[in-house]
Chimera marker file (.cmm) of the C-alpha trace (Angstrom):
<marker_set name="trace">
<marker id="1" x="20.509" y="48.901" z="-17.643" r="1" g="1" b="0" radius="0.5"/>
<marker id="2" x="17.766" y="49.939" z="-20.111" r="1" g="1" b="0" radius="0.5"/>
<marker id="3" x="18.704" y="47.030" z="-22.375" r="1" g="1" b="0" radius="0.5"/>
<marker id="4" x="18.518" y="44.513" z="-19.527" r="1" g="1" b="0" radius="0.5"/>
<marker id="5" x="15.054" y="45.712" z="-18.471" r="1" g="1" b="0" radius="0.5"/>
<marker id="6" x="13.824" y="45.693" z="-22.069" r="1" g="1" b="0" radius="0.5"/>
<marker id="7" x="15.191" y="42.188" z="-22.622" r="1" g="1" b="0" radius="0.5"/>
<marker id="8" x="13.649" y="40.936" z="-19.378" r="1" g="1" b="0" radius="0.5"/>
<marker id="9" x="10.286" y="42.437" z="-20.350" r="1" g="1" b="0" radius="0.5"/>
<marker id="10" x="10.374" y="40.672" z="-23.717" r="1" g="1" b="0" radius="0.5"/>
<marker id="11" x="11.308" y="37.323" z="-22.136" r="1" g="1" b="0" radius="0.5"/>
<marker id="12" x="8.517" y="37.594" z="-19.547" r="1" g="1" b="0" radius="0.5"/>
<marker id="13" x="6.012" y="38.487" z="-22.260" r="1" g="1" b="0" radius="0.5"/>
<marker id="14" x="7.003" y="35.463" z="-24.343" r="1" g="1" b="0" radius="0.5"/>
<marker id="15" x="6.806" y="33.140" z="-21.339" r="1" g="1" b="0" radius="0.5"/>
<marker id="16" x="3.341" y="34.351" z="-20.318" r="1" g="1" b="0" radius="0.5"/>
<marker id="17" x="2.013" y="34.111" z="-23.917" r="1" g="1" b="0" radius="0.5"/>
<marker id="18" x="3.451" y="30.595" z="-24.184" r="1" g="1" b="0" radius="0.5"/>
<marker id="19" x="1.812" y="29.588" z="-20.877" r="1" g="1" b="0" radius="0.5"/>
<marker id="20" x="-1.583" y="30.916" z="-21.999" r="1" g="1" b="0" radius="0.5"/>
<marker id="21" x="-1.254" y="29.155" z="-25.353" r="1" g="1" b="0" radius="0.5"/>
<marker id="22" x="-0.419" y="25.858" z="-23.669" r="1" g="1" b="0" radius="0.5"/>
<marker id="23" x="-3.290" y="26.073" z="-21.207" r="1" g="1" b="0" radius="0.5"/>
<marker id="24" x="-5.941" y="26.881" z="-23.834" r="1" g="1" b="0" radius="0.5"/>
<marker id="25" x="-4.877" y="24.516" z="-26.621" r="1" g="1" b="0" radius="0.5"/>
<marker id="26" x="-4.055" y="21.391" z="-24.657" r="1" g="1" b="0" radius="0.5"/>
<marker id="27" x="-6.447" y="18.503" z="-25.290" r="1" g="1" b="0" radius="0.5"/>
<marker id="28" x="-8.347" y="16.974" z="-22.389" r="1" g="1" b="0" radius="0.5"/>
<marker id="29" x="-7.310" y="13.394" z="-21.887" r="1" g="1" b="0" radius="0.5"/>
<marker id="30" x="-9.616" y="11.063" z="-20.005" r="1" g="1" b="0" radius="0.5"/>
<marker id="31" x="-7.922" y="9.045" z="-17.302" r="1" g="1" b="0" radius="0.5"/>
<marker id="32" x="-7.822" y="5.326" z="-17.906" r="1" g="1" b="0" radius="0.5"/>
<marker id="33" x="-9.665" y="3.215" z="-15.377" r="1" g="1" b="0" radius="0.5"/>
<marker id="34" x="-7.128" y="1.402" z="-13.241" r="1" g="1" b="0" radius="0.5"/>
<marker id="35" x="-7.863" y="-1.154" z="-10.598" r="1" g="1" b="0" radius="0.5"/>
<marker id="36" x="-5.959" y="-0.901" z="-7.360" r="1" g="1" b="0" radius="0.5"/>
<marker id="37" x="-5.149" y="-4.271" z="-5.872" r="1" g="1" b="0" radius="0.5"/>
<marker id="38" x="-5.176" y="-4.430" z="-2.115" r="1" g="1" b="0" radius="0.5"/>
<marker id="39" x="-3.898" y="-7.588" z="-0.493" r="1" g="1" b="0" radius="0.5"/>
<marker id="40" x="-5.306" y="-8.865" z="2.769" r="1" g="1" b="0" radius="0.5"/>
<marker id="41" x="-2.773" y="-8.192" z="5.551" r="1" g="1" b="0" radius="0.5"/>
<marker id="42" x="-2.374" y="-10.594" z="8.457" r="1" g="1" b="0" radius="0.5"/>
<marker id="43" x="-0.233" y="-10.614" z="11.582" r="1" g="1" b="0" radius="0.5"/>
<marker id="44" x="0.855" y="-14.148" z="12.442" r="1" g="1" b="0" radius="0.5"/>
<marker id="45" x="1.276" y="-14.777" z="16.172" r="1" g="1" b="0" radius="0.5"/>
<marker id="46" x="1.682" y="-17.904" z="18.272" r="1" g="1" b="0" radius="0.5"/>
<marker id="47" x="-2.054" y="-17.690" z="18.958" r="1" g="1" b="0" radius="0.5"/>
<marker id="48" x="-3.153" y="-17.463" z="15.330" r="1" g="1" b="0" radius="0.5"/>
<marker id="49" x="-3.543" y="-15.082" z="12.423" r="1" g="1" b="0" radius="0.5"/>
<marker id="50" x="-5.116" y="-11.662" z="12.907" r="1" g="1" b="0" radius="0.5"/>
<marker id="51" x="-6.408" y="-9.272" z="10.270" r="1" g="1" b="0" radius="0.5"/>
<marker id="52" x="-4.559" y="-5.951" z="10.011" r="1" g="1" b="0" radius="0.5"/>
<marker id="53" x="-6.469" y="-2.867" z="8.915" r="1" g="1" b="0" radius="0.5"/>
<marker id="54" x="-4.882" y="-0.085" z="6.864" r="1" g="1" b="0" radius="0.5"/>
<marker id="55" x="-4.780" y="2.045" z="10.004" r="1" g="1" b="0" radius="0.5"/>
<marker id="56" x="-3.020" y="-0.712" z="11.927" r="1" g="1" b="0" radius="0.5"/>
<marker id="57" x="-0.465" y="-1.112" z="9.124" r="1" g="1" b="0" radius="0.5"/>
<marker id="58" x="0.590" y="2.529" z="9.365" r="1" g="1" b="0" radius="0.5"/>
<marker id="59" x="1.815" y="2.020" z="12.946" r="1" g="1" b="0" radius="0.5"/>
<marker id="60" x="4.115" y="-0.908" z="12.163" r="1" g="1" b="0" radius="0.5"/>
<marker id="61" x="7.827" y="-0.191" z="12.237" r="1" g="1" b="0" radius="0.5"/>
<marker id="62" x="9.997" y="-2.064" z="9.716" r="1" g="1" b="0" radius="0.5"/>
<marker id="63" x="12.329" y="-2.850" z="12.639" r="1" g="1" b="0" radius="0.5"/>
<marker id="64" x="9.644" y="-5.104" z="14.156" r="1" g="1" b="0" radius="0.5"/>
<marker id="65" x="9.296" y="-7.370" z="11.123" r="1" g="1" b="0" radius="0.5"/>
<marker id="66" x="10.997" y="-10.737" z="11.159" r="1" g="1" b="0" radius="0.5"/>
<marker id="67" x="9.386" y="-12.206" z="8.053" r="1" g="1" b="0" radius="0.5"/>
<marker id="68" x="6.964" y="-11.312" z="5.251" r="1" g="1" b="0" radius="0.5"/>
<marker id="69" x="5.160" y="-13.991" z="3.248" r="1" g="1" b="0" radius="0.5"/>
<marker id="70" x="3.124" y="-13.194" z="0.155" r="1" g="1" b="0" radius="0.5"/>
<marker id="71" x="0.451" y="-15.579" z="-1.125" r="1" g="1" b="0" radius="0.5"/>
<marker id="72" x="-0.769" y="-14.624" z="-4.593" r="1" g="1" b="0" radius="0.5"/>
<marker id="73" x="-2.170" y="-17.752" z="-6.234" r="1" g="1" b="0" radius="0.5"/>
<marker id="74" x="-5.682" y="-17.729" z="-4.810" r="1" g="1" b="0" radius="0.5"/>
<marker id="75" x="-7.873" y="-17.686" z="-7.940" r="1" g="1" b="0" radius="0.5"/>
<marker id="76" x="-8.872" y="-21.351" z="-7.681" r="1" g="1" b="0" radius="0.5"/>
<marker id="77" x="-9.937" y="-21.298" z="-4.024" r="1" g="1" b="0" radius="0.5"/>
<marker id="78" x="-13.649" y="-21.840" z="-3.472" r="1" g="1" b="0" radius="0.5"/>
<marker id="79" x="-15.559" y="-19.642" z="-1.017" r="1" g="1" b="0" radius="0.5"/>
<marker id="80" x="-12.679" y="-17.183" z="-0.792" r="1" g="1" b="0" radius="0.5"/>
<marker id="81" x="-13.536" y="-13.943" z="0.982" r="1" g="1" b="0" radius="0.5"/>
<marker id="82" x="-13.678" y="-11.024" z="-1.462" r="1" g="1" b="0" radius="0.5"/>
<marker id="83" x="-10.993" y="-9.067" z="0.418" r="1" g="1" b="0" radius="0.5"/>
<marker id="84" x="-8.526" y="-11.950" z="-0.016" r="1" g="1" b="0" radius="0.5"/>
<marker id="85" x="-8.855" y="-12.223" z="-3.814" r="1" g="1" b="0" radius="0.5"/>
<marker id="86" x="-5.918" y="-9.849" z="-4.411" r="1" g="1" b="0" radius="0.5"/>
<marker id="87" x="-3.585" y="-11.958" z="-2.283" r="1" g="1" b="0" radius="0.5"/>
<marker id="88" x="-2.528" y="-12.259" z="1.327" r="1" g="1" b="0" radius="0.5"/>
<marker id="89" x="0.487" y="-10.713" z="3.036" r="1" g="1" b="0" radius="0.5"/>
<marker id="90" x="1.491" y="-12.444" z="6.265" r="1" g="1" b="0" radius="0.5"/>
<marker id="91" x="3.718" y="-10.533" z="8.689" r="1" g="1" b="0" radius="0.5"/>
<marker id="92" x="5.632" y="-12.170" z="11.512" r="1" g="1" b="0" radius="0.5"/>
<marker id="93" x="7.293" y="-9.977" z="14.124" r="1" g="1" b="0" radius="0.5"/>
<marker id="94" x="10.569" y="-10.440" z="15.953" r="1" g="1" b="0" radius="0.5"/>
<marker id="95" x="10.031" y="-12.023" z="19.357" r="1" g="1" b="0" radius="0.5"/>
<marker id="96" x="12.545" y="-9.865" z="21.255" r="1" g="1" b="0" radius="0.5"/>
<marker id="97" x="11.126" y="-6.448" z="20.337" r="1" g="1" b="0" radius="0.5"/>
<marker id="98" x="9.173" y="-4.898" z="23.220" r="1" g="1" b="0" radius="0.5"/>
<marker id="99" x="7.257" y="-2.412" z="21.024" r="1" g="1" b="0" radius="0.5"/>
<marker id="100" x="6.288" y="-5.166" z="18.570" r="1" g="1" b="0" radius="0.5"/>
<marker id="101" x="5.129" y="-7.390" z="21.437" r="1" g="1" b="0" radius="0.5"/>
<marker id="102" x="2.926" y="-4.612" z="22.818" r="1" g="1" b="0" radius="0.5"/>
<marker id="103" x="1.506" y="-3.911" z="19.360" r="1" g="1" b="0" radius="0.5"/>
<marker id="104" x="0.775" y="-7.642" z="18.919" r="1" g="1" b="0" radius="0.5"/>
<marker id="105" x="-1.134" y="-7.711" z="22.219" r="1" g="1" b="0" radius="0.5"/>
<marker id="106" x="-3.299" y="-4.820" z="20.988" r="1" g="1" b="0" radius="0.5"/>
<marker id="107" x="-3.924" y="-6.506" z="17.637" r="1" g="1" b="0" radius="0.5"/>
<marker id="108" x="-4.962" y="-9.751" z="19.329" r="1" g="1" b="0" radius="0.5"/>
<marker id="109" x="-7.317" y="-7.823" z="21.613" r="1" g="1" b="0" radius="0.5"/>
<marker id="110" x="-8.858" y="-5.549" z="18.976" r="1" g="1" b="0" radius="0.5"/>
<marker id="111" x="-8.713" y="-7.318" z="15.612" r="1" g="1" b="0" radius="0.5"/>
<marker id="112" x="-10.487" y="-10.223" z="14.020" r="1" g="1" b="0" radius="0.5"/>
<marker id="113" x="-8.854" y="-13.646" z="14.107" r="1" g="1" b="0" radius="0.5"/>
<marker id="114" x="-8.891" y="-15.177" z="10.626" r="1" g="1" b="0" radius="0.5"/>
<marker id="115" x="-8.455" y="-18.561" z="9.025" r="1" g="1" b="0" radius="0.5"/>
<marker id="116" x="-6.394" y="-18.378" z="5.869" r="1" g="1" b="0" radius="0.5"/>
<marker id="117" x="-7.623" y="-20.447" z="2.933" r="1" g="1" b="0" radius="0.5"/>
<marker id="118" x="-4.325" y="-21.409" z="1.363" r="1" g="1" b="0" radius="0.5"/>
<marker id="119" x="-3.957" y="-23.712" z="-1.648" r="1" g="1" b="0" radius="0.5"/>
<marker id="120" x="-2.415" y="-27.099" z="-0.884" r="1" g="1" b="0" radius="0.5"/>
<marker id="121" x="0.454" y="-26.356" z="-3.261" r="1" g="1" b="0" radius="0.5"/>
<marker id="122" x="1.571" y="-23.411" z="-1.115" r="1" g="1" b="0" radius="0.5"/>
<marker id="123" x="3.218" y="-23.994" z="2.257" r="1" g="1" b="0" radius="0.5"/>
<marker id="124" x="3.027" y="-21.254" z="4.800" r="1" g="1" b="0" radius="0.5"/>
<marker id="125" x="5.473" y="-21.336" z="7.668" r="1" g="1" b="0" radius="0.5"/>
<marker id="126" x="3.939" y="-21.640" z="11.106" r="1" g="1" b="0" radius="0.5"/>
<link id1="1" id2="2" r="1" g="1" b="0" radius="0.2"/>
<link id1="2" id2="3" r="1" g="1" b="0" radius="0.2"/>
<link id1="3" id2="4" r="1" g="1" b="0" radius="0.2"/>
<link id1="4" id2="5" r="1" g="1" b="0" radius="0.2"/>
<link id1="5" id2="6" r="1" g="1" b="0" radius="0.2"/>
<link id1="6" id2="7" r="1" g="1" b="0" radius="0.2"/>
<link id1="7" id2="8" r="1" g="1" b="0" radius="0.2"/>
<link id1="8" id2="9" r="1" g="1" b="0" radius="0.2"/>
<link id1="9" id2="10" r="1" g="1" b="0" radius="0.2"/>
<link id1="10" id2="11" r="1" g="1" b="0" radius="0.2"/>
<link id1="11" id2="12" r="1" g="1" b="0" radius="0.2"/>
<link id1="12" id2="13" r="1" g="1" b="0" radius="0.2"/>
<link id1="13" id2="14" r="1" g="1" b="0" radius="0.2"/>
<link id1="14" id2="15" r="1" g="1" b="0" radius="0.2"/>
<link id1="15" id2="16" r="1" g="1" b="0" radius="0.2"/>
<link id1="16" id2="17" r="1" g="1" b="0" radius="0.2"/>
<link id1="17" id2="18" r="1" g="1" b="0" radius="0.2"/>
<link id1="18" id2="19" r="1" g="1" b="0" radius="0.2"/>
<link id1="19" id2="20" r="1" g="1" b="0" radius="0.2"/>
<link id1="20" id2="21" r="1" g="1" b="0" radius="0.2"/>
<link id1="21" id2="22" r="1" g="1" b="0" radius="0.2"/>
<link id1="22" id2="23" r="1" g="1" b="0" radius="0.2"/>
<link id1="23" id2="24" r="1" g="1" b="0" radius="0.2"/>
<link id1="24" id2="25" r="1" g="1" b="0" radius="0.2"/>
<link id1="25" id2="26" r="1" g="1" b="0" radius="0.2"/>
<link id1="26" id2="27" r="1" g="1" b="0" radius="0.2"/>
<link id1="27" id2="28" r="1" g="1" b="0" radius="0.2"/>
<link id1="28" id2="29" r="1" g="1" b="0" radius="0.2"/>
<link id1="29" id2="30" r="1" g="1" b="0" radius="0.2"/>
<link id1="30" id2="31" r="1" g="1" b="0" radius="0.2"/>
<link id1="31" id2="32" r="1" g="1" b="0" radius="0.2"/>
<link id1="32" id2="33" r="1" g="1" b="0" radius="0.2"/>
<link id1="33" id2="34" r="1" g="1" b="0" radius="0.2"/>
<link id1="34" id2="35" r="1" g="1" b="0" radius="0.2"/>
<link id1="35" id2="36" r="1" g="1" b="0" radius="0.2"/>
<link id1="36" id2="37" r="1" g="1" b="0" radius="0.2"/>
<link id1="37" id2="38" r="1" g="1" b="0" radius="0.2"/>
<link id1="38" id2="39" r="1" g="1" b="0" radius="0.2"/>
<link id1="39" id2="40" r="1" g="1" b="0" radius="0.2"/>
<link id1="40" id2="41" r="1" g="1" b="0" radius="0.2"/>
<link id1="41" id2="42" r="1" g="1" b="0" radius="0.2"/>
<link id1="42" id2="43" r="1" g="1" b="0" radius="0.2"/>
<link id1="43" id2="44" r="1" g="1" b="0" radius="0.2"/>
<link id1="44" id2="45" r="1" g="1" b="0" radius="0.2"/>
<link id1="45" id2="46" r="1" g="1" b="0" radius="0.2"/>
<link id1="46" id2="47" r="1" g="1" b="0" radius="0.2"/>
<link id1="47" id2="48" r="1" g="1" b="0" radius="0.2"/>
<link id1="48" id2="49" r="1" g="1" b="0" radius="0.2"/>
<link id1="49" id2="50" r="1" g="1" b="0" radius="0.2"/>
<link id1="50" id2="51" r="1" g="1" b="0" radius="0.2"/>
<link id1="51" id2="52" r="1" g="1" b="0" radius="0.2"/>
<link id1="52" id2="53" r="1" g="1" b="0" radius="0.2"/>
<link id1="53" id2="54" r="1" g="1" b="0" radius="0.2"/>
<link id1="54" id2="55" r="1" g="1" b="0" radius="0.2"/>
<link id1="55" id2="56" r="1" g="1" b="0" radius="0.2"/>
<link id1="56" id2="57" r="1" g="1" b="0" radius="0.2"/>
<link id1="57" id2="58" r="1" g="1" b="0" radius="0.2"/>
<link id1="58" id2="59" r="1" g="1" b="0" radius="0.2"/>
<link id1="59" id2="60" r="1" g="1" b="0" radius="0.2"/>
<link id1="60" id2="61" r="1" g="1" b="0" radius="0.2"/>
<link id1="61" id2="62" r="1" g="1" b="0" radius="0.2"/>
<link id1="62" id2="63" r="1" g="1" b="0" radius="0.2"/>
<link id1="63" id2="64" r="1" g="1" b="0" radius="0.2"/>
<link id1="64" id2="65" r="1" g="1" b="0" radius="0.2"/>
<link id1="65" id2="66" r="1" g="1" b="0" radius="0.2"/>
<link id1="66" id2="67" r="1" g="1" b="0" radius="0.2"/>
<link id1="67" id2="68" r="1" g="1" b="0" radius="0.2"/>
<link id1="68" id2="69" r="1" g="1" b="0" radius="0.2"/>
<link id1="69" id2="70" r="1" g="1" b="0" radius="0.2"/>
<link id1="70" id2="71" r="1" g="1" b="0" radius="0.2"/>
<link id1="71" id2="72" r="1" g="1" b="0" radius="0.2"/>
<link id1="72" id2="73" r="1" g="1" b="0" radius="0.2"/>
<link id1="73" id2="74" r="1" g="1" b="0" radius="0.2"/>
<link id1="74" id2="75" r="1" g="1" b="0" radius="0.2"/>
<link id1="75" id2="76" r="1" g="1" b="0" radius="0.2"/>
<link id1="76" id2="77" r="1" g="1" b="0" radius="0.2"/>
<link id1="77" id2="78" r="1" g="1" b="0" radius="0.2"/>
<link id1="78" id2="79" r="1" g="1" b="0" radius="0.2"/>
<link id1="79" id2="80" r="1" g="1" b="0" radius="0.2"/>
<link id1="80" id2="81" r="1" g="1" b="0" radius="0.2"/>
<link id1="81" id2="82" r="1" g="1" b="0" radius="0.2"/>
<link id1="82" id2="83" r="1" g="1" b="0" radius="0.2"/>
<link id1="83" id2="84" r="1" g="1" b="0" radius="0.2"/>
<link id1="84" id2="85" r="1" g="1" b="0" radius="0.2"/>
<link id1="85" id2="86" r="1" g="1" b="0" radius="0.2"/>
<link id1="86" id2="87" r="1" g="1" b="0" radius="0.2"/>
<link id1="87" id2="88" r="1" g="1" b="0" radius="0.2"/>
<link id1="88" id2="89" r="1" g="1" b="0" radius="0.2"/>
<link id1="89" id2="90" r="1" g="1" b="0" radius="0.2"/>
<link id1="90" id2="91" r="1" g="1" b="0" radius="0.2"/>
<link id1="91" id2="92" r="1" g="1" b="0" radius="0.2"/>
<link id1="92" id2="93" r="1" g="1" b="0" radius="0.2"/>
<link id1="93" id2="94" r="1" g="1" b="0" radius="0.2"/>
<link id1="94" id2="95" r="1" g="1" b="0" radius="0.2"/>
<link id1="95" id2="96" r="1" g="1" b="0" radius="0.2"/>
<link id1="96" id2="97" r="1" g="1" b="0" radius="0.2"/>
<link id1="97" id2="98" r="1" g="1" b="0" radius="0.2"/>
<link id1="98" id2="99" r="1" g="1" b="0" radius="0.2"/>
<link id1="99" id2="100" r="1" g="1" b="0" radius="0.2"/>
<link id1="100" id2="101" r="1" g="1" b="0" radius="0.2"/>
<link id1="101" id2="102" r="1" g="1" b="0" radius="0.2"/>
<link id1="102" id2="103" r="1" g="1" b="0" radius="0.2"/>
<link id1="103" id2="104" r="1" g="1" b="0" radius="0.2"/>
<link id1="104" id2="105" r="1" g="1" b="0" radius="0.2"/>
<link id1="105" id2="106" r="1" g="1" b="0" radius="0.2"/>
<link id1="106" id2="107" r="1" g="1" b="0" radius="0.2"/>
<link id1="107" id2="108" r="1" g="1" b="0" radius="0.2"/>
<link id1="108" id2="109" r="1" g="1" b="0" radius="0.2"/>
<link id1="109" id2="110" r="1" g="1" b="0" radius="0.2"/>
<link id1="110" id2="111" r="1" g="1" b="0" radius="0.2"/>
<link id1="111" id2="112" r="1" g="1" b="0" radius="0.2"/>
<link id1="112" id2="113" r="1" g="1" b="0" radius="0.2"/>
<link id1="113" id2="114" r="1" g="1" b="0" radius="0.2"/>
<link id1="114" id2="115" r="1" g="1" b="0" radius="0.2"/>
<link id1="115" id2="116" r="1" g="1" b="0" radius="0.2"/>
<link id1="116" id2="117" r="1" g="1" b="0" radius="0.2"/>
<link id1="117" id2="118" r="1" g="1" b="0" radius="0.2"/>
<link id1="118" id2="119" r="1" g="1" b="0" radius="0.2"/>
<link id1="119" id2="120" r="1" g="1" b="0" radius="0.2"/>
<link id1="120" id2="121" r="1" g="1" b="0" radius="0.2"/>
<link id1="121" id2="122" r="1" g="1" b="0" radius="0.2"/>
<link id1="122" id2="123" r="1" g="1" b="0" radius="0.2"/>
<link id1="123" id2="124" r="1" g="1" b="0" radius="0.2"/>
<link id1="124" id2="125" r="1" g="1" b="0" radius="0.2"/>
<link id1="125" id2="126" r="1" g="1" b="0" radius="0.2"/>
</marker_set>
């Protein structure tokens, strides 16, 4: 029993010395500047396209989604809104989902209707 306690004491001492040595000798590395791209999210309805905020996106269930379209090639568009420069994600919901239909009604009532400036080379389904 004495040998086990002595061995455990030595191991714990080595671990704590190693931890102190690592924390004091480690170099400080500056974080590289990274740009986070945030696409512009839109809900496509029969009545038009409506902007989705980050808060609104958190409520969406994957079960509601019928289709997702991603438009990325927007660099050459003139007068493009700054928030659309990182691309546009267009969501279309299933028609037969009651929760999705209710959510869509709220989006139409509360969110901004938008016109999407899409390059002629890209076809977006209506």
